[in-house]
Kinemage of the C-alpha trace (Angstrom):
@kinemage 1
@onewidth
@group {chain A} dominant
@subgroup {mainchain}
@vectorlist {calphas} color= white
{ca met a 1} P -13.785 65.085 69.804
{ca ser a 2} L -16.229 62.167 69.731
{ca asn a 3} L -13.883 59.250 69.166
{ca gly a 4} L -14.598 57.372 72.368
{ca glu a 5} L -11.668 58.662 74.419
{ca asn a 6} L -12.370 58.461 78.148
{ca val a 7} L -11.726 62.105 78.984
{ca leu a 8} L -13.223 63.384 82.227
{ca cys a 9} L -14.079 67.085 82.304
{ca gly a 10} L -16.300 69.455 84.237
{ca gly a 11} L -18.122 70.714 81.156
{ca ile a 12} L -18.628 69.872 77.508
{ca ile a 13} L -19.350 71.658 74.256
{ca val a 14} L -21.910 69.985 72.023
{ca gly a 15} L -21.509 71.356 68.512
{ca gly a 16} L -23.091 71.141 65.086
{ca val a 17} L -26.736 71.871 65.978
{ca ser a 18} L -28.151 73.298 62.737
{ca leu a 19} L -31.374 75.346 62.782
{ca ser a 20} L -33.348 77.637 60.516
{ca pro a 21} L -32.599 81.354 60.983
{ca asp a 22} L -36.229 81.692 62.103
{ca ala a 23} L -35.756 79.279 65.019
{ca asp a 24} L -35.206 80.482 68.572
{ca ala a 25} L -31.693 79.862 69.897
{ca arg a 26} L -33.115 78.009 72.903
{ca glu a 27} L -34.189 75.256 70.521
{ca ala a 28} L -30.513 74.297 70.233
{ca cys a 29} L -30.335 73.884 74.007
{ca asp a 30} L -33.533 71.799 73.994
{ca ile a 31} L -32.126 69.520 71.276
{ca val a 32} L -28.906 68.979 73.227
{ca ser a 33} L -30.878 68.340 76.413
{ca lys a 34} L -32.785 65.527 74.705
{ca glu a 35} L -29.549 64.076 73.301
{ca ile a 36} L -27.967 64.148 76.767
{ca lys a 37} L -31.003 62.330 78.206
{ca arg a 38} L -30.754 59.622 75.532
{ca ala a 39} L -27.083 59.233 76.482
{ca gly a 40} L -28.142 58.336 80.022
{ca leu a 41} L -27.629 61.642 81.888
{ca asn a 42} L -30.260 63.565 83.815
{ca pro a 43} L -30.677 66.973 82.107
{ca ala a 44} L -32.378 68.375 85.217
{ca arg a 45} L -28.952 68.488 86.909
{ca leu a 46} L -27.396 70.354 84.004
{ca arg a 47} L -27.115 73.906 82.728
{ca phe a 48} L -27.352 74.558 78.980
{ca glu a 49} L -26.018 77.777 77.422
{ca ile a 50} L -25.343 78.905 73.866
{ca tyr a 51} L -21.557 78.781 73.454
{ca lys a 52} L -21.081 79.793 69.811
{ca lys a 53} L -23.277 80.699 66.846
{ca ser a 54} L -22.203 80.786 63.202
{ca val a 55} L -23.780 81.074 59.763
{ca asp a 56} L -23.645 78.190 57.277
{ca ala a 57} L -24.376 79.703 53.862
{ca arg a 58} L -22.974 76.941 51.688
{ca lys a 59} L -26.485 76.283 50.335
{ca lys a 60} L -27.977 79.629 49.325
{ca lys a 61} L -31.524 78.231 49.359
{ca asp a 62} L -31.097 76.723 52.823
{ca val a 63} L -28.939 79.052 54.909
{ca arg a 64} L -28.634 77.769 58.472
{ca leu a 65} L -27.501 78.935 61.875
{ca val a 66} L -25.169 76.432 63.529
{ca tyr a 67} L -24.967 76.393 67.313
{ca ser a 68} L -22.592 74.970 69.883
{ca val a 69} L -24.020 74.484 73.370
{ca ala a 70} L -22.044 74.516 76.620
{ca val a 71} L -23.240 71.947 79.142
{ca thr a 72} L -22.192 72.095 82.804
{ca tyr a 73} L -23.437 70.715 86.117
{ca lys a 74} L -25.573 73.120 88.151
{ca asp a 75} L -23.992 71.943 91.400
{ca ser a 76} L -20.433 72.251 89.984
{ca asp a 77} L -19.288 68.879 91.345
{ca gly a 78} L -20.169 66.625 88.440
{ca ser a 79} L -17.994 65.509 85.546
{ca phe a 80} L -18.579 64.211 82.044
{ca asp a 81} L -17.014 61.127 80.531
{ca ile a 82} L -16.637 62.096 76.889
{ca gly a 83} L -16.043 58.491 75.908
{ca lys a 84} L -19.561 57.608 77.076
{ca leu a 85} L -21.017 60.483 75.066
{ca ser a 86} L -19.230 59.648 71.817
{ca arg a 87} L -22.330 58.103 70.245
{ca met a 88} L -24.281 61.332 70.367
{ca ser a 89} L -25.425 62.749 67.029
{ca tyr a 90} L -23.317 65.891 67.528
{ca thr a 91} L -19.671 66.622 68.190
{ca val a 92} L -18.578 66.610 71.827
{ca ser a 93} L -15.444 68.266 73.228
{ca pro a 94} L -14.245 69.447 76.651
{ca leu a 95} L -15.272 72.912 77.788
{ca asn a 96} L -12.229 74.964 78.748
{ca arg a 97} L -12.997 78.118 80.699
{ca ala a 98} L -9.705 78.265 82.515
{ca lys a 99} L -8.994 81.384 84.550
{ca leu a 100} L -5.690 83.191 84.376
{ca asp a 101} L -3.017 81.435 86.395
{ca ile a 102} L -1.371 84.355 88.196
{ca lys a 103} L 1.876 83.560 90.004
{ca arg a 104} L 3.739 86.221 91.951
{ca gly a 105} L 7.491 86.607 91.940
{ca glu a 106} L 9.980 87.599 94.610
{ca glu a 107} L 12.339 90.065 92.926
{ca pro a 108} L 12.112 93.482 94.662
{ca ile a 109} L 10.428 96.179 92.598
{ca ser a 110} L 12.178 99.570 92.604
{ca ala a 111} L 9.610 101.506 90.559
{ca pro a 112} L 6.268 100.836 88.879
{ca pro a 113} L 6.161 98.970 85.548
{ca leu a 114} L 5.917 101.249 82.516
{ca val a 115} L 3.647 100.327 79.614
{ca val a 116} L 4.408 102.169 76.375
{ca gly a 117} L 1.379 102.242 74.102
{ca met a 118} L -2.388 102.196 74.689
{ca gly a 119} L -3.454 99.754 71.992
{ca pro a 120} L -4.999 96.401 72.993
{ca ala a 121} L -1.626 94.887 74.024
{ca gly a 122} L -0.705 97.830 76.236
{ca leu a 123} L -4.212 98.249 77.645
{ca phe a 124} L -4.585 94.636 78.707
{ca ala a 125} L -1.046 94.478 80.092
{ca ala a 126} L -1.630 97.627 82.158
{ca leu a 127} L -5.083 96.493 83.287
{ca leu a 128} L -3.831 93.134 84.557
{ca leu a 129} L -0.878 94.779 86.303
{ca ala a 130} L -3.192 97.319 87.925
{ca glu a 131} L -5.685 94.703 89.070
{ca asn a 132} L -2.867 92.828 90.757
{ca gly a 133} L -1.594 95.851 92.660
{ca tyr a 134} L 1.408 96.889 90.522
{ca arg a 135} L 0.235 100.489 89.864
{ca pro a 136} L 1.611 100.722 86.311
{ca val a 137} L 2.347 103.888 84.405
{ca ile a 138} L 0.908 103.759 80.880
{ca ile a 139} L 1.885 106.333 78.254
{ca asp a 140} L 0.999 107.064 74.645
{ca arg a 141} L 2.274 109.621 72.173
{ca gly a 142} L -1.321 110.448 71.189
{ca asp a 143} L -4.327 111.904 72.985
{ca gly a 144} L -7.019 110.539 75.231
{ca ile a 145} L -10.006 109.085 73.463
{ca leu a 146} L -12.211 112.186 73.160
{ca glu a 147} L -9.457 114.537 71.998
{ca arg a 148} L -8.104 111.848 69.681
{ca cys a 149} L -11.536 111.459 68.079
{ca arg a 150} L -11.767 115.240 67.651
{ca arg a 151} L -8.362 115.500 65.992
{ca thr a 152} L -9.105 112.541 63.735
{ca ala a 153} L -12.403 114.118 62.683
{ca val a 154} L -10.542 117.333 61.795
{ca phe a 155} L -8.152 115.327 59.621
{ca phe a 156} L -10.995 113.510 57.864
{ca glu a 157} L -12.838 116.794 57.223
{ca arg a 158} L -10.037 119.275 56.473
{ca gly a 159} L -6.882 117.216 55.842
{ca glu a 160} L -5.049 118.682 58.866
{ca leu a 161} L -2.924 115.750 60.105
{ca asp a 162} L -1.605 115.587 63.652
{ca val a 163} L 1.350 113.209 63.393
{ca glu a 164} L 1.163 112.354 67.109
{ca ser a 165} L -2.599 111.769 67.449
{ca asn a 166} L -4.439 110.110 64.562
{ca val a 167} L -5.895 106.793 63.408
{ca gln a 168} L -2.665 105.012 64.399
{ca phe a 169} L -1.666 106.779 67.652
{ca gly a 170} L -3.569 107.577 70.833
{ca ala a 171} L -5.792 105.841 73.375
{ca gly a 172} L -6.957 102.498 72.017
{ca gly a 173} L -4.344 102.241 69.266
{ca ala a 174} L -5.069 101.544 65.621
{ca gly a 175} L -7.801 99.036 66.504
{ca thr a 176} L -10.082 101.798 67.789
{ca phe a 177} L -10.735 103.039 64.242
{ca ser a 178} L -11.612 99.669 62.763
{ca asp a 179} L -14.498 97.232 62.698
{ca gly a 180} L -13.445 96.111 66.166
{ca lys a 181} L -13.145 92.508 65.024
{ca leu a 182} L -12.318 90.084 67.818
{ca val a 183} L -11.874 87.022 65.585
{ca thr a 184} L -8.570 85.249 66.101
{ca arg a 185} L -6.932 81.985 65.166
{ca val a 186} L -4.957 82.016 68.419
{ca gly a 187} L -5.796 78.855 70.374
{ca asp a 188} L -5.367 80.221 73.870
{ca ala a 189} L -7.635 80.093 76.927
{ca arg a 190} L -6.892 83.804 77.422
{ca val a 191} L -9.109 84.586 74.405
{ca gly a 192} L -12.225 83.920 76.483
{ca tyr a 193} L -10.821 86.158 79.208
{ca val a 194} L -10.281 88.978 76.692
{ca leu a 195} L -13.854 88.733 75.402
{ca arg a 196} L -15.222 88.666 78.955
{ca arg a 197} L -13.267 91.780 79.919
{ca phe a 198} L -14.478 93.630 76.843
{ca cys a 199} L -18.032 92.890 78.018
{ca asp a 200} L -17.159 94.059 81.527
{ca phe a 201} L -16.253 97.450 80.069
{ca gly a 202} L -19.281 97.864 77.828
{ca ala a 203} L -19.112 95.522 74.834
{ca pro a 204} L -22.360 93.694 73.952
{ca glu a 205} L -22.721 90.234 75.455
{ca asp a 206} L -23.221 88.640 72.037
{ca ile a 207} L -19.470 88.781 71.394
{ca met a 208} L -19.198 85.843 73.789
{ca thr a 209} L -21.157 83.561 71.456
{ca ala a 210} L -20.694 84.978 67.944
{ca ala a 211} L -18.330 82.994 65.733
{ca lys a 212} L -17.163 86.319 64.245
{ca pro a 213} L -17.485 88.783 67.110
{ca his a 214} L -17.092 92.505 66.507
{ca val a 215} L -17.594 95.650 68.562
{ca gly a 216} L -17.447 98.634 66.195
{ca thr a 217} L -15.649 101.953 66.495
{ca asp a 218} L -18.593 103.750 68.105
{ca leu a 219} L -18.563 101.332 71.065
{ca leu a 220} L -14.800 100.844 71.248
{ca val a 221} L -14.163 104.482 72.140
{ca gly a 222} L -16.227 104.145 75.327
{ca ile a 223} L -14.720 100.769 76.197
{ca val a 224} L -11.164 102.096 75.874
{ca asp a 225} L -11.981 105.118 78.022
{ca ser a 226} L -13.538 102.898 80.714
{ca met a 227} L -10.479 100.623 80.792
{ca leu a 228} L -8.108 103.548 81.220
{ca arg a 229} L -10.245 105.054 83.982
{ca arg a 230} L -10.221 101.671 85.759
{ca ile a 231} L -6.419 101.554 85.587
{ca glu a 232} L -6.326 104.984 87.251
{ca glu a 233} L -8.856 103.941 89.907
{ca leu a 234} L -6.531 101.079 90.858
{ca gly a 235} L -3.569 103.406 91.363
{ca gly a 236} L -2.123 103.404 87.861
{ca thr a 237} L -1.007 106.541 86.057
{ca val a 238} L -2.152 107.423 82.528
{ca ile a 239} L -0.095 109.973 80.572
{ca tyr a 240} L -1.076 111.212 77.108
{ca arg a 241} L 1.079 113.126 74.619
{ca cys a 242} L 4.129 111.320 75.982
{ca arg a 243} L 6.359 109.859 73.255
{ca leu a 244} L 9.075 107.301 73.960
{ca glu a 245} L 12.430 108.648 72.731
{ca gly a 246} L 14.955 106.295 74.311
{ca ile a 247} L 15.648 103.583 76.877
{ca lys a 248} L 18.198 104.441 79.540
{ca arg a 249} L 20.174 102.118 81.810
{ca arg a 250} L 22.321 103.240 84.718
{ca gly a 251} L 23.692 100.273 86.593
{ca gly a 252} L 20.677 98.216 87.501
{ca glu a 253} L 18.229 101.064 86.980
{ca leu a 254} L 15.915 101.369 83.987
{ca ala a 255} L 14.235 104.526 82.703
{ca ala a 256} L 12.362 105.724 79.643
{ca ala a 257} L 13.445 108.930 78.012
{ca thr a 258} L 10.220 110.556 76.833
{ca ser a 259} L 8.982 113.838 75.383
{ca ser a 260} L 7.677 114.575 78.909
{ca gly a 261} L 10.951 113.769 80.687
{ca asp a 262} L 12.537 110.619 82.105
{ca ile a 263} L 10.300 107.991 83.732
{ca ala a 264} L 11.981 105.462 86.041
{ca cys a 265} L 10.538 101.961 85.854
{ca ser a 266} L 11.211 98.438 87.101
{ca ser a 267} L 10.196 96.962 83.728
{ca met a 268} L 9.069 98.331 80.388
{ca val a 269} L 6.376 96.902 78.141
{ca leu a 270} L 6.986 97.984 74.536
{ca ala a 271} L 3.495 97.918 73.014
{ca thr a 272} L 4.013 100.788 70.581
{ca gly a 273} L 2.115 99.352 67.579
{ca his a 274} L 3.104 98.698 63.983
{ca ser a 275} L 3.350 102.364 62.971
{ca ala a 276} L 5.897 103.609 65.535
{ca arg a 277} L 8.727 103.602 63.011
{ca asp a 278} L 10.867 105.906 65.135
{ca val a 279} L 10.863 103.266 67.891
{ca tyr a 280} L 12.171 100.663 65.455
{ca ser a 281} L 14.959 103.050 64.428
{ca met a 282} L 15.812 103.770 68.058
{ca leu a 283} L 15.974 100.078 68.973
{ca leu a 284} L 18.174 99.271 65.984
{ca ala a 285} L 20.539 102.105 66.894
{ca asp a 286} L 20.725 100.751 70.440
{ca gly a 287} L 21.644 97.247 69.260
{ca tyr a 288} L 18.340 95.453 69.849
{ca asp a 289} L 17.716 92.331 67.790
{ca val a 290} L 15.102 93.553 65.303
{ca arg a 291} L 14.512 91.331 62.292
{ca pro a 292} L 12.547 91.747 59.067
{ca lys a 293} L 9.563 89.483 58.549
{ca pro a 294} L 6.914 88.929 55.890
{ca phe a 295} L 4.052 91.426 55.748
{ca ser a 296} L 1.481 92.500 53.155
{ca leu a 297} L 0.653 95.372 50.811
{ca gly a 298} L -2.403 96.278 48.807
{ca val a 299} L -5.526 98.400 48.590
{ca arg a 300} L -9.083 98.650 49.912
{ca ile a 301} L -11.946 97.398 47.747
{ca glu a 302} L -15.529 98.686 48.080
{ca his a 303} L -18.785 97.047 47.000
{ca leu a 304} L -22.407 97.744 47.857
{ca gln a 305} L -23.216 95.827 51.033
{ca glu a 306} L -26.525 94.675 49.561
{ca asp a 307} L -24.627 93.057 46.657
{ca val a 308} L -22.335 91.235 49.103
{ca asp a 309} L -25.337 90.099 51.157
{ca arg a 310} L -27.067 88.749 48.075
{ca ala a 311} L -23.962 86.962 46.798
{ca leu a 312} L -23.332 85.299 50.158
{ca leu a 313} L -26.840 84.674 51.505
{ca gly a 314} L -29.047 84.449 48.423
{ca asp a 315} L -32.744 84.812 49.244
{ca phe a 316} L -31.868 85.042 52.940
{ca ala a 317} L -30.063 88.372 52.434
{ca gly a 318} L -31.315 90.891 54.957
{ca his a 319} L -32.625 88.295 57.404
{ca pro a 320} L -32.283 89.929 60.854
{ca ala a 321} L -30.894 86.777 62.462
{ca leu a 322} L -28.031 86.528 59.960
{ca gly a 323} L -26.599 90.031 60.085
{ca lys a 324} L -24.487 91.489 57.302
{ca gly a 325} L -22.680 89.280 54.836
{ca glu a 326} L -18.973 88.779 55.570
{ca tyr a 327} L -16.289 87.123 53.497
{ca his a 328} L -12.668 86.050 53.781
{ca leu a 329} L -11.068 84.994 50.500
{ca ser a 330} L -7.594 83.777 49.680
{ca asp a 331} L -5.608 82.230 46.861
{ca thr a 332} L -2.103 80.808 47.265
{ca thr a 333} L -1.865 78.887 44.001
{ca ser a 334} L 0.910 81.157 42.703
{ca gly a 335} L 3.100 80.371 45.699
{ca arg a 336} L 3.013 83.942 46.995
{ca gly a 337} L -0.557 84.532 48.128
{ca val a 338} L -3.298 87.137 47.840
{ca tyr a 339} L -6.112 87.476 50.339
{ca thr a 340} L -8.806 89.729 51.751
{ca phe a 341} L -8.286 91.125 55.226
{ca cys a 342} L -10.291 93.059 57.833
{ca met a 343} L -13.556 93.019 55.896
{ca cys a 344} L -15.832 95.788 57.216
{ca pro a 345} L -19.525 95.211 56.460
{ca gly a 346} L -21.479 98.440 56.157
{ca gly a 347} L -18.311 100.415 56.826
{ca glu a 348} L -16.061 103.058 55.337
{ca val a 349} L -12.510 103.415 54.124
{ca val a 350} L -10.586 105.603 56.562
{ca ala a 351} L -7.498 107.771 56.335
{ca gly a 352} L -4.793 106.055 58.370
{ca ala a 353} L -1.826 108.363 57.764
{ca ser a 354} L 0.531 109.046 60.662
{ca glu a 355} L 3.377 110.735 58.746
{ca ala a 356} L 3.215 114.025 56.863
{ca gly a 357} L 3.176 113.531 53.115
{ca gly a 358} L 1.837 109.974 53.098
{ca val a 359} L -1.570 108.427 52.357
{ca val a 360} L -2.587 105.207 54.105
{ca val a 361} L -6.009 103.544 53.994
{ca asn a 362} L -7.723 101.244 56.455
{ca gly a 363} L -11.286 100.055 57.085
{ca met a 364} L -13.755 100.990 59.822
{ca ser a 365} L -17.359 100.254 60.699
{ca arg a 366} L -19.724 100.995 63.526
{ca his a 367} L -21.451 98.372 65.638
{ca ala a 368} L -24.647 98.486 63.552
{ca arg a 369} L -22.675 98.064 60.318
{ca asp a 370} L -25.399 100.095 58.627
{ca gly a 371} L -23.372 101.917 55.969
{ca arg a 372} L -24.137 101.526 52.276
{ca asn a 373} L -20.764 100.035 51.313
{ca ala a 374} L -18.752 97.011 52.343
{ca asn a 375} L -14.974 97.275 52.225
{ca ser a 376} L -12.015 94.989 52.677
{ca ala a 377} L -8.300 95.045 52.160
{ca val a 378} L -6.988 93.067 49.197
{ca leu a 379} L -3.421 92.241 50.149
{ca val a 380} L -0.435 90.493 48.615
{ca ser a 381} L 2.222 88.788 50.703
{ca val a 382} L 5.595 90.538 50.748
{ca arg a 383} L 8.732 88.541 51.497
{ca pro a 384} L 11.901 89.923 53.116
{ca glu a 385} L 13.839 89.384 49.896
{ca asp a 386} L 11.381 91.747 48.156
{ca tyr a 387} L 12.756 94.693 50.143
{ca gly a 388} L 16.379 93.785 50.793
{ca ser a 389} L 15.826 91.648 53.914
{ca thr a 390} L 16.481 94.512 56.326
{ca pro a 391} L 14.100 96.107 58.857
{ca met a 392} L 14.581 99.589 57.451
{ca gly a 393} L 14.170 98.247 53.920
{ca ala a 394} L 10.664 97.110 54.831
{ca ile a 395} L 9.797 100.518 56.264
{ca ala a 396} L 11.330 102.270 53.242
{ca leu a 397} L 9.061 100.259 50.928
{ca gln a 398} L 5.965 101.156 52.960
{ca arg a 399} L 6.937 104.827 53.092
{ca arg a 400} L 7.704 105.023 49.355
{ca leu a 401} L 4.244 103.708 48.471
{ca glu a 402} L 2.510 105.992 50.981
{ca arg a 403} L 4.266 109.043 49.512
{ca ala a 404} L 3.461 107.925 45.980
{ca ala a 405} L -0.212 107.638 46.978
{ca tyr a 406} L -0.065 111.128 48.483
{ca glu a 407} L 1.292 112.575 45.251
{ca ala a 408} L -1.184 110.629 43.115
{ca gly a 409} L -4.037 111.963 45.246
{ca gly a 410} L -2.955 115.526 44.597
{ca gly a 411} L -0.800 116.224 47.637
{ca asp a 412} L -3.588 117.091 50.082
{ca tyr a 413} L -4.352 113.698 51.638
{ca tyr a 414} L -6.924 112.843 49.000
{ca ala a 415} L -6.551 109.144 48.193
{ca pro a 416} L -5.935 107.686 44.731
{ca tyr a 417} L -8.680 105.391 43.462
{ca gln a 418} L -9.216 103.146 40.454
{ca thr a 419} L -12.204 101.066 39.444
{ca val a 420} L -11.623 97.335 39.257
{ca gly a 421} L -12.382 97.442 35.525
{ca asp a 422} L -9.675 100.056 34.960
{ca phe a 423} L -7.233 98.213 37.216
{ca leu a 424} L -7.626 94.989 35.236
{ca asp a 425} L -7.384 96.857 31.912
{ca gly a 426} L -4.364 98.996 32.902
{ca arg a 427} L -5.997 102.406 32.593
{ca ala a 428} L -7.559 105.106 34.780
{ca gly a 429} L -10.289 107.717 34.618
{ca ser a 430} L -13.600 105.889 35.060
{ca glu a 431} L -15.771 107.843 37.474
{ca pro a 432} L -17.520 106.175 40.428
{ca thr a 433} L -21.165 105.576 39.581
{ca arg a 434} L -23.171 103.002 41.497
{ca ile a 435} L -20.529 102.498 44.209
{ca leu a 436} L -19.439 105.805 45.724
{ca pro a 437} L -16.140 106.192 47.646
{ca thr a 438} L -16.303 106.570 51.420
{ca tyr a 439} L -12.713 107.702 52.103
{ca arg a 440} L -13.022 111.073 53.868
{ca gly a 441} L -16.542 111.461 52.490
{ca gly a 442} L -15.414 111.030 48.889
{ca lys a 443} L -12.100 112.916 48.843
{ca val a 444} L -10.447 110.747 46.175
{ca arg a 445} L -8.837 111.244 42.763
{ca ala a 446} L -8.470 108.835 39.846
{ca ala a 447} L -4.987 107.335 39.431
{ca arg a 448} L -3.122 104.275 38.176
{ca leu a 449} L -2.856 102.134 41.296
{ca asp a 450} L -1.748 99.270 39.068
{ca ala a 451} L 1.294 101.337 38.018
{ca met a 452} L 1.985 102.678 41.504
{ca leu a 453} L 2.233 99.308 43.283
{ca pro a 454} L 5.249 97.008 42.843
{ca pro a 455} L 4.731 94.837 39.744
{ca phe a 456} L 4.572 91.613 41.768
{ca val a 457} L 1.775 93.118 43.910
{ca thr a 458} L -0.190 94.329 40.884
{ca glu a 459} L 0.046 91.018 39.041
{ca glu a 460} L -0.912 89.017 42.117
{ca met a 461} L -3.860 91.345 42.809
{ca lys a 462} L -5.146 90.998 39.258
{ca arg a 463} L -5.003 87.232 39.555
{ca gly a 464} L -6.642 87.382 42.959
{ca leu a 465} L -9.533 89.587 41.825
{ca leu a 466} L -10.416 87.108 39.079
{ca ser a 467} L -10.015 84.172 41.450
{ca phe a 468} L -12.253 85.787 44.083
{ca glu a 469} L -14.919 86.509 41.460
{ca lys a 470} L -15.316 82.746 41.031
{ca lys a 471} L -15.864 82.366 44.776
{ca leu a 472} L -18.029 85.455 45.355
{ca ser a 473} L -20.092 86.708 42.430
{ca gly a 474} L -19.574 90.412 41.799
{ca phe a 475} L -16.275 90.711 43.626
{ca ala a 476} L -14.470 91.790 40.439
{ca ala a 477} L -17.362 93.900 39.150
{ca ser a 478} L -16.004 96.611 36.864
{ca asp a 479} L -17.496 99.402 39.009
{ca ala a 480} L -16.102 98.133 42.325
{ca leu a 481} L -13.690 100.702 43.765
{ca leu a 482} L -10.059 100.287 44.771
{ca thr a 483} L -8.486 102.914 47.073
{ca gly a 484} L -4.819 102.952 48.003
{ca val a 485} L -2.595 102.261 49.612
{ca glu a 486} L -2.891 99.798 52.489
{ca thr a 487} L 0.572 99.332 54.000
{ca arg a 488} L -0.097 98.943 57.730
{ca ser a 489} L -1.948 95.632 57.981
{ca ser a 490} L 0.840 94.211 60.176
{ca ala a 491} L 4.313 94.998 61.450
{ca pro a 492} L 7.088 94.426 58.890
{ca val a 493} L 9.582 93.517 61.641
{ca arg a 494} L 9.849 91.455 64.824
{ca ile a 495} L 11.631 92.548 68.008
{ca met a 496} L 13.183 89.304 69.199
{ca arg a 497} L 12.531 88.171 72.756
{ca asn a 498} L 13.635 85.254 74.927
{ca asp a 499} L 11.682 82.532 76.702
{ca val a 500} L 10.711 84.869 79.563
{ca leu a 501} L 9.472 87.437 76.993
{ca cys a 502} L 12.276 89.975 77.497
{ca ala a 503} L 13.996 91.535 74.504
{ca val a 504} L 17.052 89.466 73.619
{ca gly a 505} L 20.030 90.905 75.484
{ca asn a 506} L 17.879 93.534 77.222
{ca asp a 507} L 16.531 92.290 80.516
{ca arg a 508} L 13.325 93.914 81.845
{ca val a 509} L 12.300 95.297 78.440
{ca tyr a 510} L 9.291 93.353 77.136
{ca pro a 511} L 8.410 93.753 73.419
{ca cys a 512} L 4.704 93.129 73.085
{ca gly a 513} L 1.793 92.923 70.692
{ca glu a 514} L 1.399 93.620 67.007
{ca gly a 515} L 4.117 96.251 66.764
{ca ala a 516} L 6.668 93.838 68.185
{ca gly a 517} L 5.622 91.196 65.661
{ca tyr a 518} L 3.763 88.859 68.049
{ca ala a 519} L 0.115 89.487 67.173
{ca gly a 520} L -2.179 90.129 64.242
{ca gly a 521} L -5.325 91.831 65.479
{ca ile a 522} L -7.113 93.170 68.549
{ca thr a 523} L -7.637 89.866 70.345
{ca ser a 524} L -4.229 88.326 69.696
{ca ala a 525} L -2.554 91.607 70.717
{ca ala a 526} L -4.573 91.661 73.948
{ca val a 527} L -3.587 88.042 74.624
{ca asp a 528} L 0.083 88.914 74.150
{ca gly a 529} L -0.289 91.862 76.513
{ca ile a 530} L -1.716 89.528 79.130
{ca lys a 531} L 1.179 87.084 78.663
{ca val a 532} L 3.721 89.841 79.191
{ca ala a 533} L 1.899 91.145 82.277
{ca glu a 534} L 1.847 87.605 83.684
{ca ala a 535} L 5.614 87.369 83.095
{ca ile a 536} L 6.211 90.627 84.987
{ca ile a 537} L 3.961 89.567 87.866
{ca ala a 538} L 5.696 86.173 88.012
{ca arg a 539} L 9.030 87.959 88.382
{ca phe a 540} L 8.456 90.926 90.674
{ca ala a 541} L 7.059 91.238 94.185
{ca ile a 542} L 5.029 94.221 95.361
């Protein structure tokens, strides 16, 4: 905002400072300091910090790093008049680092809050409740982080699936086995709080300034464990291998029926994730308002990371200041939409099954992103009318494709693959050559993914691959690998809630996060968990 509006604020963001990748980041602060001085302010009274850093690769021969700089008064009692700074050479906007506005309620609390699910929504809800003295109980059907990692490794190596503890279920939720992306389009001051708390528990500080922050699976496991230990230190209770089986009401009392027995609670946060299909069935049977919504289906595509780097960064590929090449591509010209999702630089395709007899793929990378391949989902939008416009119709479609993938892979959790060339030509059988599959270390079998997917998905994917080739050279290379199927990119349903975030018609039950249909990634799920915790704190006294 540099349109001359007289907005007074305690800090500003000066954006659009473009530098060579070889330049030191402090040069951006020095440039802004000189601009501030020319605008009539004394830079000696001010503090300059890098606020955000992004890559501008529109010109392959002149790739740039673009910085935004946060400017605040050292003595904390000054203010900026943005109108007076509007003639600066760079964009100027207010700096918003608002803290959480915690308000406490007065309703008596008969038992601790119960948080069901240890993904980002459940973790952040439980953490905020614990830090405000509410001593929550948090449960998950899966294992703690170390045992969950062990069981997942056994599945990857030997194909022995534990349906309760896997890539989808257990401490940290599905986001633990991912790239750990913290990018979000949610415009909420709580996003900064989420990033700060991740750093408090072990994430690298650069996530605070990166335009596309990520953590990586290898770091996330420690962060999740530290968060859960902190909840326990504050008086909370953490229970693993505890599956929600029902919600009981007796008069004004609320309790969860679980595989470990009944747990009384004053309120219940339902943060069970997008793969807890039994919870959806239970809620529908109990009369909850659960509605179908659009979601997406598709496959994972793999390229060599060095090819992606070269296509995106040209001669600057491999520059240490630029990191690995990342892309996000979309095409909506058909009216339906095809897009890439959860791109994992230097990562691997992982086995995301949580039901016996089904194959599901997802993407994962470690913090260093140092693997040979890049992978991304290629997804097609699915509308409610495509599956009968019912919640269980959506789940039936997902399950049918997962079982078809299982059979096509040979019935032992090998995944079906197809080269892009074969997919476009409607055939199968080409062996991987230059680009080798990463799913379970190469446990894949050739199949006709184009025949397995619904026709509207196949046709849209074919169109999308050719469209993306025009935007990113090599995307539709004939030897690029497709592995299927990706069915769990988001929840196919939404559990409806009212303006105080309770489930419609079910007071004190709070649907939350991605599984409830209110988030689409780690950060947005964490933000929703915080909102729900704030609602509980604003209602109940301790």
